[in-house]
C-alpha positions as CSV (number, residue, x, y, z in Angstrom):
1,M,119.6,28.5,181.7
2,W,117.9,29.6,178.3
3,S,118.0,26.4,176.9
4,A,116.8,24.6,180.0
5,W,113.6,26.9,179.9
6,T,113.0,26.2,176.2
7,F,113.4,22.3,176.5
8,F,110.9,22.3,179.3
9,L,108.3,24.3,177.3
10,V,108.9,22.1,174.3
11,A,108.8,19.1,176.4
12,V,105.2,20.0,178.0
13,G,103.9,21.0,174.4
14,V,105.1,17.6,172.8
15,A,103.7,15.7,175.8
16,N,100.4,17.5,175.8
17,A,100.4,16.5,171.8
18,I,100.8,12.8,172.2
19,P,97.2,11.1,172.5
20,S,96.6,8.6,175.1
21,K,93.9,6.3,175.9
22,P,91.6,7.6,178.6
23,P,91.5,5.1,181.5
24,V,88.5,3.0,182.3
25,G,85.8,5.0,184.0
26,S,86.9,8.3,182.4
27,Y,84.4,11.1,181.2
28,D,85.2,11.6,177.4
29,F,84.1,15.2,177.0
30,G,84.7,15.0,173.4
31,Y,82.6,11.9,173.0
32,E,80.0,13.6,174.9
33,H,79.6,16.7,172.6
34,D,79.7,15.3,169.5
35,A,83.6,15.4,168.5
36,Y,82.9,11.9,167.1
37,G,79.6,12.5,165.5
38,A,76.3,11.7,166.8
39,H,76.9,8.1,166.5
40,P,80.5,6.8,167.5
41,L,81.4,3.6,165.9
42,T,83.7,1.0,166.1
43,V,84.4,-0.6,162.7
44,F,87.0,-3.3,161.5
45,K,89.4,-4.2,158.8
46,S,88.6,-7.9,158.9
47,A,84.7,-7.4,158.6
48,A,84.0,-4.1,156.7
49,E,80.2,-4.5,156.6
50,L,80.0,-4.7,160.6
51,E,79.8,-1.5,162.8
52,V,79.2,-1.4,166.3
53,P,78.5,1.6,168.9
54,K,81.7,2.8,170.3
55,L,81.1,3.0,174.0
56,D,82.1,5.6,176.7
57,I,82.6,3.9,179.9
58,L,82.1,6.8,182.5
59,Q,82.2,4.8,185.4
60,S,83.4,1.0,186.3
61,S,83.6,-1.4,189.0
62,K,84.9,-4.9,189.6
63,A,81.4,-5.7,191.1
64,C,79.8,-5.5,187.9
65,E,78.5,-8.7,186.4
66,S,81.3,-9.4,183.9
67,S,81.1,-12.7,183.2
68,L,77.7,-11.9,181.0
69,Y,77.2,-10.3,177.6
70,T,75.5,-7.0,177.1
71,L,72.6,-7.3,174.6
72,L,70.9,-4.2,173.1
73,T,69.3,-3.1,169.6
74,P,71.0,-0.1,168.5
75,R,68.7,2.1,166.1
76,G,67.8,5.8,165.4
77,G,68.2,8.6,163.0
78,A,71.9,8.5,163.3
79,T,72.3,4.8,162.5
80,R,72.9,3.4,159.3
81,A,70.5,0.5,160.0
82,P,68.7,-0.9,163.1
83,Q,71.2,-3.8,164.6
84,T,70.9,-6.7,167.2
85,T,74.2,-6.5,169.0
86,I,76.3,-8.6,171.5
87,L,78.9,-6.7,173.3
88,D,81.3,-8.2,175.9
89,G,82.3,-6.8,179.3
90,N,84.9,-4.4,177.8
91,G,82.7,-3.3,175.2
92,D,84.2,-5.4,172.4
93,L,82.0,-6.6,169.7
94,I,80.7,-10.5,170.0
95,W,77.9,-10.5,167.4
96,T,75.8,-8.1,165.3
97,S,73.1,-8.5,162.6
98,S,71.0,-6.2,160.5
99,W,68.6,-9.1,160.3
100,Q,67.1,-8.6,156.6
101,G,66.9,-4.5,157.1
102,Q,63.8,-4.7,159.4
103,Q,63.5,-2.6,162.6
104,L,64.6,-4.7,165.7
105,Y,63.8,-4.7,169.4
106,N,64.2,-6.5,172.6
107,L,67.3,-9.1,172.0
108,M,67.3,-11.7,174.6
109,V,68.6,-15.0,175.7
110,Q,65.5,-17.2,176.6
111,E,65.1,-21.1,177.1
112,Y,62.9,-23.3,175.4
113,K,62.9,-27.1,175.8
114,G,66.2,-27.0,177.4
115,E,68.2,-25.2,174.8
116,K,69.0,-21.3,174.7
117,Y,67.9,-19.1,171.7
118,L,68.5,-15.6,170.8
119,T,65.1,-13.9,170.6
120,F,64.2,-10.8,169.1
121,W,61.3,-8.7,167.7
122,A,61.7,-7.9,163.7
123,G,58.9,-5.7,161.6
124,N,57.6,-2.3,161.1
125,D,57.8,0.1,164.1
126,A,56.0,2.9,162.4
127,V,52.5,1.8,163.8
128,G,51.6,4.6,166.3
129,G,54.4,3.8,168.9
130,H,54.2,0.0,168.7
131,G,54.8,-2.6,166.1
132,A,53.7,-5.2,163.4
133,G,55.9,-7.9,163.1
134,T,57.3,-11.3,164.3
135,I,59.2,-12.9,166.9
136,I,62.6,-14.4,165.5
137,M,64.4,-17.0,167.5
138,L,67.9,-18.1,166.6
139,D,69.7,-21.1,167.7
140,K,73.3,-21.2,169.1
141,S,74.5,-21.2,165.2
142,Y,72.6,-18.0,164.7
143,T,70.3,-20.2,162.4
144,L,66.4,-19.5,162.4
145,F,64.8,-21.9,164.7
146,K,61.4,-20.4,164.7
147,E,59.4,-17.2,163.6
148,V,56.7,-16.7,166.0
149,R,53.5,-15.2,165.1
150,A,50.6,-13.8,167.1
151,A,47.4,-15.9,167.2
152,Y,44.2,-15.1,165.0
153,G,46.1,-13.6,162.3
154,L,47.2,-10.4,164.1
155,D,50.7,-8.8,164.3
156,A,52.9,-9.4,167.1
157,D,54.1,-6.4,168.8
158,L,57.5,-5.1,169.5
159,H,57.3,-4.8,173.4
160,D,57.4,-7.8,174.9
161,F,57.8,-11.6,174.2
162,R,58.5,-14.0,177.0
163,I,58.9,-17.8,176.9
164,T,57.5,-19.6,179.8
165,E,58.6,-22.5,181.4
166,A,55.2,-24.2,180.0
167,G,56.6,-24.0,176.4
168,T,54.3,-21.1,175.6
169,A,55.0,-17.4,174.9
170,L,53.7,-14.2,176.0
171,I,53.0,-11.5,173.3
172,T,51.9,-8.1,173.3
173,V,49.2,-7.4,170.8
174,Y,47.7,-4.4,169.4
175,E,44.4,-4.1,167.4
176,V,42.4,-1.2,166.1
177,V,38.8,-1.6,167.4
178,Q,35.9,0.8,167.1
179,R,34.7,2.3,170.5
180,D,32.4,4.9,171.7
181,L,34.2,8.1,172.5
182,S,31.6,10.0,174.4
183,E,33.4,9.6,177.9
184,V,36.5,11.4,176.6
185,G,34.5,14.3,174.8
186,K,33.8,13.0,171.4
187,N,30.2,12.2,170.7
188,F,30.6,9.3,168.0
189,V,32.4,6.1,167.6
190,G,35.9,6.2,166.5
191,P,39.2,4.0,166.3
192,V,40.9,3.1,169.3
193,W,44.0,0.8,169.7
194,D,42.9,-2.0,172.1
195,C,45.8,-3.7,174.1
196,L,45.9,-7.7,174.1
197,I,47.9,-10.2,176.1
198,Q,48.3,-13.4,174.3
199,E,49.7,-16.5,175.4
200,V,50.4,-18.7,172.4
201,D,51.9,-22.2,172.3
202,L,55.0,-22.2,170.5
203,E,54.5,-25.8,168.8
204,T,50.9,-25.0,167.3
205,G,50.8,-21.2,167.4
206,Q,47.4,-21.4,169.0
207,A,46.3,-19.1,171.7
208,V,45.9,-20.8,175.0
209,F,44.9,-17.2,176.9
210,Q,43.8,-13.9,175.7
211,W,43.1,-10.7,177.4
212,R,41.8,-7.5,176.2
213,A,42.2,-4.1,177.9
214,L,39.2,-2.3,176.6
215,D,37.3,-5.1,178.3
216,Y,38.4,-4.0,181.8
217,W,39.4,-0.3,181.4
218,N,37.7,2.9,180.5
219,L,39.1,5.4,178.1
220,V,38.4,8.1,180.9
221,D,41.3,6.2,183.1
222,S,44.1,7.4,180.7
223,F,46.7,10.0,181.2
224,R,47.1,10.6,177.5
225,E,44.9,13.3,176.1
226,I,42.8,12.1,173.1
227,G,43.4,15.3,171.0
228,G,43.0,14.7,167.4
229,D,42.9,11.0,168.0
230,G,40.0,8.8,167.3
231,E,39.0,10.5,164.0
232,G,39.7,9.2,160.7
233,D,42.7,6.6,160.8
234,R,44.2,8.2,163.8
235,A,43.4,5.4,166.3
236,Y,43.4,6.5,170.0
237,D,46.2,4.8,172.1
238,F,44.8,5.1,175.3
239,F,46.4,2.0,177.4
240,H,49.8,1.4,175.5
241,M,50.5,-2.0,177.1
242,N,54.4,-2.6,177.3
243,S,55.3,-5.7,179.2
244,I,53.8,-8.9,180.4
245,D,55.1,-11.2,183.2
246,K,53.4,-14.5,184.4
247,D,54.0,-15.6,187.9
248,A,53.9,-19.3,189.6
249,R,50.3,-18.9,190.5
250,G,49.3,-18.8,186.6
251,N,48.4,-14.9,186.8
252,Y,49.5,-12.0,184.6
253,L,51.1,-8.9,185.7
254,T,51.0,-6.2,182.8
255,S,52.1,-2.4,182.6
256,S,50.3,0.2,181.0
257,R,52.2,3.3,180.0
258,Y,49.3,5.9,179.9
259,M,47.4,4.4,182.8
260,H,50.6,4.9,184.9
261,S,49.7,1.6,186.5
262,L,50.1,-2.1,186.7
263,T,47.3,-4.5,186.3
264,Y,47.6,-8.1,187.9
265,I,45.1,-10.4,186.0
266,N,43.5,-13.5,187.1
267,G,45.4,-16.3,184.5
268,T,42.1,-18.5,184.3
269,T,39.1,-15.9,184.0
270,G,41.1,-12.7,183.2
271,E,39.3,-10.7,185.8
272,V,41.3,-8.0,187.5
273,I,42.8,-8.9,190.8
274,W,44.2,-5.6,191.5
275,I,45.8,-2.2,190.3
276,L,48.9,-0.7,191.3
277,G,49.3,3.2,190.5
278,G,47.1,5.3,188.3
279,K,43.7,6.9,188.8
280,R,42.5,3.4,189.8
281,N,44.9,2.5,192.3
282,M,44.0,0.1,194.9
283,F,47.1,-0.1,197.5
284,R,47.9,2.1,200.3
285,D,51.1,3.7,199.5
286,L,53.5,3.2,202.9
287,S,56.4,5.2,201.3
288,N,54.9,8.9,201.2
289,G,53.6,8.3,197.6
290,T,57.0,7.5,196.0
291,A,55.6,3.7,195.6
292,T,52.4,4.6,193.6
293,N,53.6,7.8,191.8
294,F,55.2,6.0,188.8
295,A,54.5,7.2,185.5
296,Y,55.1,6.1,181.8
297,Q,56.8,3.0,183.3
298,H,58.2,0.2,181.4
299,D,59.3,-3.4,181.8
300,A,57.4,-4.5,185.1
301,R,58.2,-7.8,186.5
302,W,57.8,-9.9,189.8
303,S,61.1,-10.3,191.7
304,G,59.9,-13.0,194.2
305,N,56.8,-13.6,195.7
306,D,56.1,-10.1,197.1
307,T,58.6,-8.0,195.0
308,I,58.0,-6.0,191.9
309,T,60.5,-4.1,189.9
310,I,59.9,-1.4,187.4
311,F,61.8,1.1,185.2
312,D,59.7,4.3,185.9
313,N,60.6,6.7,183.0
314,G,58.5,9.4,185.1
315,V,58.4,11.4,181.9
316,D,57.3,11.4,178.1
317,D,57.7,13.5,175.1
318,A,55.3,15.9,176.2
319,H,56.4,16.2,179.9
320,R,60.3,15.8,179.7
321,D,61.3,17.4,183.2
322,I,58.6,16.3,185.4
323,A,60.5,13.9,187.2
324,D,63.7,11.9,187.2
325,T,63.6,8.7,185.6
326,R,64.5,5.8,188.2
327,G,64.4,2.1,188.6
328,L,61.8,1.0,191.1
329,K,62.0,-2.0,193.4
330,L,58.6,-2.5,195.5
331,K,57.5,-4.4,198.3
332,V,54.0,-5.3,197.6
333,D,51.6,-7.1,200.5
334,E,48.6,-8.2,198.8
335,Q,46.7,-9.4,201.9
336,N,46.9,-5.7,203.7
337,M,46.7,-4.2,200.2
338,T,50.1,-1.7,201.0
339,V,53.0,-1.2,199.0
340,S,56.2,0.6,199.8
341,V,59.4,1.3,198.2
342,I,62.3,-1.2,198.7
343,T,65.2,0.5,196.5
344,E,65.2,3.5,194.0
345,Y,67.8,3.4,191.6
346,F,68.9,7.1,190.0
347,N,71.4,7.3,187.4
348,P,74.5,9.7,188.3
349,H,73.6,12.1,185.2
350,K,69.9,12.4,186.3
351,I,69.3,11.0,182.7
352,H,65.3,11.4,181.7
353,G,64.2,8.4,179.5
354,I,61.3,9.9,178.0
355,S,60.5,6.5,176.4
356,Q,61.1,2.9,176.4
357,G,63.6,1.4,179.0
358,S,64.6,-1.6,181.1
359,F,65.1,-3.0,184.5
360,Q,67.1,-6.3,184.7
361,S,67.7,-8.0,188.4
362,L,70.8,-9.7,187.6
363,S,71.9,-13.1,189.7
364,N,74.6,-11.8,191.3
365,G,72.1,-9.2,193.1
366,N,72.8,-6.0,191.1
367,V,70.4,-4.2,188.8
368,L,70.9,-3.4,185.3
369,L,68.7,-0.3,184.0
370,G,68.4,0.3,180.0
371,Y,67.3,4.0,179.3
372,G,65.7,3.4,176.2
373,N,65.7,6.4,174.1
374,S,68.6,7.7,175.5
375,A,71.8,5.6,174.6
376,A,72.8,4.6,178.2
377,F,72.7,1.7,180.3
378,T,73.7,1.7,184.3
379,E,74.6,-1.2,186.6
380,F,73.8,-1.0,190.4
381,A,74.6,-2.7,193.4
382,S,71.4,-3.9,194.9
383,N,71.2,-1.1,197.6
384,G,71.1,1.7,194.6
385,D,75.0,2.5,194.4
386,V,76.0,3.1,190.8
387,L,78.8,0.6,190.0
388,C,79.3,1.0,186.2
389,D,77.8,3.7,183.8
390,T,78.1,3.3,179.9
391,H,76.9,5.7,177.0
392,F,76.7,4.3,173.5
393,A,76.1,7.5,172.0
394,P,76.7,11.4,173.4
395,E,74.7,12.5,176.2
396,S,74.4,15.9,174.5
397,R,72.2,13.9,171.6
398,F,69.9,12.1,174.8
399,G,66.4,12.4,174.0
400,T,66.7,13.1,170.1
401,A,66.2,9.6,169.3
402,E,69.2,9.7,167.2
403,V,70.7,6.5,168.7
404,Q,68.6,4.3,171.3
405,S,67.9,0.8,172.1
406,Y,64.5,-0.5,173.3
407,R,66.0,-2.5,176.2
408,V,69.5,-3.2,177.4
409,Y,69.7,-6.7,179.2
410,K,72.9,-8.9,180.1
411,Y,73.0,-12.8,179.7
412,E,75.2,-15.6,179.5
413,W,75.5,-16.8,175.7
414,H,77.5,-19.6,173.7
415,G,77.8,-18.8,169.9
416,W,79.0,-21.2,167.2
417,P,78.4,-19.7,163.8
418,M,78.0,-21.5,160.6
419,S,80.1,-18.9,158.8
420,S,83.9,-19.1,158.4
421,P,86.3,-16.5,160.0
422,S,86.9,-13.3,158.2
423,S,90.1,-11.9,157.4
424,A,91.9,-9.1,155.5
425,L,95.4,-7.5,155.1
426,R,96.3,-4.0,155.6
427,I,99.2,-1.6,155.2
428,N,99.6,1.1,157.8
429,S,101.5,4.6,157.4
430,R,104.9,2.9,158.3
431,R,104.3,0.6,155.1
432,V,104.0,-2.5,157.7
433,W,101.5,-5.0,156.3
434,S,99.3,-6.7,158.9
435,F,97.1,-9.7,158.9
436,F,93.7,-9.1,160.7
437,V,91.0,-11.8,161.7
438,S,87.5,-12.1,163.3
439,W,84.5,-14.2,163.7
440,N,81.2,-12.7,164.1
441,G,79.3,-14.5,166.7
442,A,82.0,-17.1,167.9
443,T,82.2,-16.9,171.4
444,E,84.6,-19.9,172.1
445,V,87.5,-18.7,170.4
446,S,90.6,-18.6,172.8
447,K,93.6,-18.1,170.3
448,W,94.3,-17.7,166.6
449,I,96.9,-19.4,164.9
450,L,98.5,-17.8,161.8
451,Q,99.3,-20.3,159.1
452,G,101.1,-20.1,155.4
453,T,101.9,-22.2,152.6
454,N,103.2,-21.5,148.9
455,S,101.1,-23.9,147.5
456,T,98.2,-22.6,145.5
457,N,95.9,-25.3,146.6
458,G,97.6,-26.4,149.6
459,T,96.3,-29.5,151.7
460,D,96.1,-29.0,155.5
461,D,99.4,-31.0,155.8
462,E,101.1,-28.0,153.7
463,W,99.9,-25.3,155.9
464,R,102.5,-24.7,158.6
465,E,102.3,-22.7,161.6
466,L,103.9,-19.0,161.5
467,N,102.5,-17.5,164.9
468,R,99.8,-17.8,167.4
469,T,98.3,-15.0,169.8
470,R,95.6,-15.0,172.3
471,R,92.1,-13.6,170.9
472,M,92.3,-9.7,171.3
473,G,88.9,-8.6,171.3
474,F,86.9,-9.0,168.3
475,E,89.6,-8.5,165.8
476,T,93.1,-10.0,166.1
477,A,96.1,-8.9,164.3
478,F,99.4,-10.5,163.2
479,E,102.2,-8.5,161.6
480,I,103.4,-10.1,158.5
481,R,107.0,-10.6,158.1
482,K,109.0,-10.8,154.7
483,S,109.8,-14.4,155.3
484,Y,105.9,-15.5,155.3
485,P,105.0,-17.4,152.4
486,R,102.5,-16.2,149.8
487,Y,99.2,-17.6,151.2
488,L,97.8,-17.0,154.6
489,R,95.0,-18.2,156.5
490,A,94.2,-18.2,160.5
491,V,92.9,-21.0,162.6
492,A,90.4,-20.2,165.4
493,V,91.5,-22.8,168.5
494,H,89.3,-23.4,171.4
495,S,90.4,-23.1,175.1
496,E,90.7,-27.1,175.1
497,G,92.9,-27.1,172.3
498,H,90.7,-28.0,169.3
499,M,90.2,-26.2,166.0
500,L,86.8,-24.4,165.7
501,G,87.2,-22.8,162.0
502,V,89.5,-21.6,159.5
503,S,89.3,-18.3,157.4
504,E,89.7,-18.5,153.7
505,P,93.3,-18.1,152.3
506,L,94.6,-14.6,151.4
507,D,97.0,-14.0,148.6
508,V,99.5,-11.9,150.1
509,Q,101.6,-11.2,147.0
510,A,98.6,-10.5,144.8
511,I,97.2,-8.0,147.4
512,K,100.7,-6.2,147.8
513,D,100.8,-5.9,144.0
514,Q,97.2,-4.3,143.9
515,V,98.0,-1.7,146.7
516,S,101.8,-1.2,146.0
517,P,102.6,-1.7,142.5
518,D,105.1,1.0,142.8
519,L,105.7,2.8,145.9
520,I,107.9,5.6,144.2
521,S,105.6,6.4,141.3
522,P,104.3,9.8,140.9
523,L,100.7,10.3,142.3
524,S,99.8,10.9,138.6
525,H,100.4,7.3,137.6
526,P,97.4,5.3,137.3
527,R,97.1,2.5,139.8
528,P,95.2,-1.0,139.7
529,P,91.8,-1.1,141.5
530,I,91.9,-1.7,145.2
531,D,89.7,-4.6,146.3
532,T,88.2,-3.1,149.6
533,S,86.6,-6.3,150.7
534,Q,90.6,-6.9,151.6
535,L,91.6,-3.5,152.9
536,V,89.7,-1.4,155.5
537,Y,90.8,1.6,157.3
538,T,89.4,2.3,160.4
539,Y,91.1,4.3,162.9
540,G,93.1,7.6,162.6
541,F,94.5,8.4,159.4
542,N,94.8,5.4,156.8
543,F,96.9,6.0,153.8
544,T,98.2,3.4,151.0
545,D,100.9,3.9,148.5
546,D,102.2,7.4,147.5
547,E,99.8,9.2,150.2
548,V,102.1,7.8,152.8
549,W,104.9,9.7,152.0
550,V,102.8,12.8,151.3
551,A,101.1,12.5,154.5
552,Q,104.2,12.0,156.4
553,I,106.2,15.0,154.9
554,A,102.9,17.2,155.9
555,M,102.7,15.9,159.4
556,A,106.4,16.3,159.7
557,C,106.3,20.0,158.7
558,G,103.5,20.6,161.0
559,G,105.7,19.3,163.8
560,V,108.4,21.7,162.8
561,L,105.8,24.6,162.8
562,V,104.5,23.5,166.1
563,M,108.3,23.1,167.6
564,G,109.0,26.6,166.3
565,A,106.0,28.1,168.0
566,L,106.9,26.5,171.3
567,L,110.5,27.7,170.9
568,R,109.5,31.0,170.2
569,T,107.1,31.5,173.2
570,G,109.9,30.1,175.5
571,V,112.2,32.8,174.4
572,K,109.5,35.5,174.8
573,A,108.6,34.0,178.2
574,W,112.6,33.9,179.3
575,N,113.2,37.7,178.1
576,N,110.2,39.1,180.0
577,R,110.8,37.2,183.2
578,R,111.9,39.9,185.4
579,T,109.0,42.3,183.9
580,A,106.6,39.8,184.8
581,Y,108.0,39.5,188.4
582,R,107.7,43.2,188.7
583,R,104.2,43.3,188.1
584,V,103.1,40.8,190.7
585,A,100.9,42.4,193.4
586,T,102.7,42.9,196.6
587,E,99.3,43.5,198.9
588,P,96.5,40.9,198.9
589,S,93.4,40.9,197.1
590,Y,90.1,40.8,198.2
591,E,88.1,40.6,194.8
């Protein structure tokens, strides 16, 4: 009996000590409370220079749009560098780039003259809450196709860039102008940020349309107090344009964060047709005020002839708890000038998106919200039910701007990079060598074939197949057998069977000699330098050479101590079992 009880306690302790992968859709308490740091990362053996956010998938559903990739631009105080990043439906990396070390925003897939391009903004975002830069267009090989600039020598702002069917681009632009500030309590002329819509011909770079907010809006219409702005070099950001949309009628819809409103503009004359929300609202709200009380909103778009979608932040830095952030789908009746709520979309954790954010209507009817300053995105059914909920940084850090993405969108994308696949060798704590291979940006790889040869400059005919496996996420591994030849490489294969690319050969023996010249030598013996481009250690404890057996001994001793403690606990529990029974209350308790 004693041995059975002890065995049970030991078994429970050992079982609880075995780490397990949480099921998809589980809440990782450690992740959400900084156990992995402010910016949990996934890194790779074969591509040491790459790192991407590690996701915590809190909720998942087969109803989520899994055929599309997720596009985001992680940046913030806890990130090493801003990135443009594409992930698949499992959260595995497809492509990432830091693009010349600039700040990066608004990664999208857009079509121009029948071809798909990756587009994003790159530049300086430390310009009063907006940006001064250019728009980058990359083709399917991730080669620069075009760098788009705003017209009239102005800088392209980070907030929006949309390619139209006519081959033009809509660009948000900010420009400092001098303005009489008496209407906002300052009896002098001072600097103000004017907001511009520019529609630019992508071939010529010339503007075909331009609209200025200051021509149609008053400073006093803003919900943002002027404070110390408007003096010296501190321009007053009274309007803050953050999205532009153009409809089939040729008119423009723009969102103003600080006006809490949408402005619908005649595409020929520039005159204001109507205003929805804010101090100058022109619509009768049929939903008890919930259709027009949006505030600090982003990403306003037409979704059909009479439907508008908005990411309604509801809050900002100075007013973080005045409302719950929501996605908002509105029905607009322009004839009767009424508006009503069709659907509201609330995150299950009631995230407050204090800045930035996105609303995307997906082709299957679902809705995707990105929470901007808070590192999260959520996919909803059209009726508002939560389907998938994902974080790419701890919830405990939301609102700190340590990890954020201006928008999060989903698109179809096919990439054929000009680079070659990357590979590396690694030895694990069991002294087993593996060959790792990946290819940043390659979307069409179905399987990998490991090839080998003993010839230093082997021809293709001399390389023979050693193993093959289907692509396993971004990085795929092959265990290296002792019988394998000296030189190894990997071949990327398309689902139709043709070759897509080949990695550079690795000299297995040379790398082994660098890492393990003498596995039994004492730790004090000098070792040849390790080529870190060939060896990258990522998950858990990673050791080489003499460190392996030292670590194994340490872990074994730790295991013995734990087992001893468990045995001792079991013995005490058994010896005290009768006393414990006598202490059980025999009368009910009503505490």
